[in-house]
C-alpha positions in Angstrom: 97.0 96.9 79.1 95.6 95.6 82.4 93.5 92.4 82.3 91.0 92.6 85.1 89.6 89.2 84.3 86.1 88.1 84.8 83.9 90.7 86.5 80.3 90.5 87.7 77.8 93.2 88.2 74.1 93.8 88.2 73.9 96.0 85.1 75.0 95.4 81.5 78.2 97.4 80.9 78.9 99.5 77.9 81.2 97.6 75.5 83.7 100.5 75.4 84.0 103.3 78.0 86.5 106.2 77.6 87.6 108.2 80.6 90.3 110.8 81.1 93.2 108.3 81.0 91.9 104.9 79.9 89.7 103.0 77.6 87.8 100.2 79.3 86.6 97.3 77.1 84.0 94.8 78.2 83.7 91.6 76.2 82.0 88.2 76.5 79.0 89.9 78.2 76.5 87.3 79.5 73.9 86.8 82.1 74.5 84.2 84.8 72.2 82.9 87.5 73.7 83.0 91.0 72.3 80.9 93.9 72.8 82.2 97.4 71.0 82.1 100.8 68.3 84.5 99.5 67.6 82.4 96.4 68.4 82.8 92.8 69.3 86.1 91.1 70.7 87.2 87.8 74.0 88.9 87.4 76.0 90.1 84.4 79.4 88.5 83.9 82.0 89.9 81.5 85.7 90.2 80.8 87.2 93.6 81.5 90.3 95.0 80.0 91.8 98.5 80.6 94.0 100.1 78.0 95.9 103.4 78.0 94.4 105.7 75.4 97.5 105.7 73.2 97.8 101.9 73.4 94.1 101.5 72.4 94.5 103.9 69.5 97.5 101.9 68.3 95.6 98.7 68.4 92.7 100.2 66.4 95.2 101.4 63.7 96.7 97.9 63.5 93.3 96.3 63.2 92.3 98.8 60.5 95.4 98.0 58.5 94.6 94.3 58.6 91.1 95.0 57.4 92.4 97.1 54.6 94.7 94.3 53.5 91.8 91.8 53.7 89.6 94.0 51.6 92.3 94.5 48.9 92.8 90.7 48.7 89.0 90.2 48.4 88.8 92.7 45.6 91.7 91.0 43.7 90.0 87.6 44.1 86.7 89.0 42.8 88.6 90.5 39.8 90.0 87.0 39.1 86.6 85.5 39.3 85.1 88.1 37.0 87.9 87.5 34.4 87.3 83.8 34.6 83.5 84.3 34.0 83.9 86.7 31.1 86.6 84.6 29.5 84.3 81.6 29.1 81.4 83.6 27.5 
């Protein structure tokens, strides 16, 4: 992973771009006003991170596993609530 830090441009970037070797992730995309000798102008500022493809795939798999665990825990909690509600009827 290479953190390119805060980058500025004139166009809104795609959140995720995949090329032959890398996955480029743009986050915290926001418009900023820049003052210079020609007056005010708007630019787009964002945080840019570059991943190797395998590294990015691995991070997606790990995030997916965390979501699956969260969903399972939510389902178990809902079952407990349902049992409490039906036990009092």
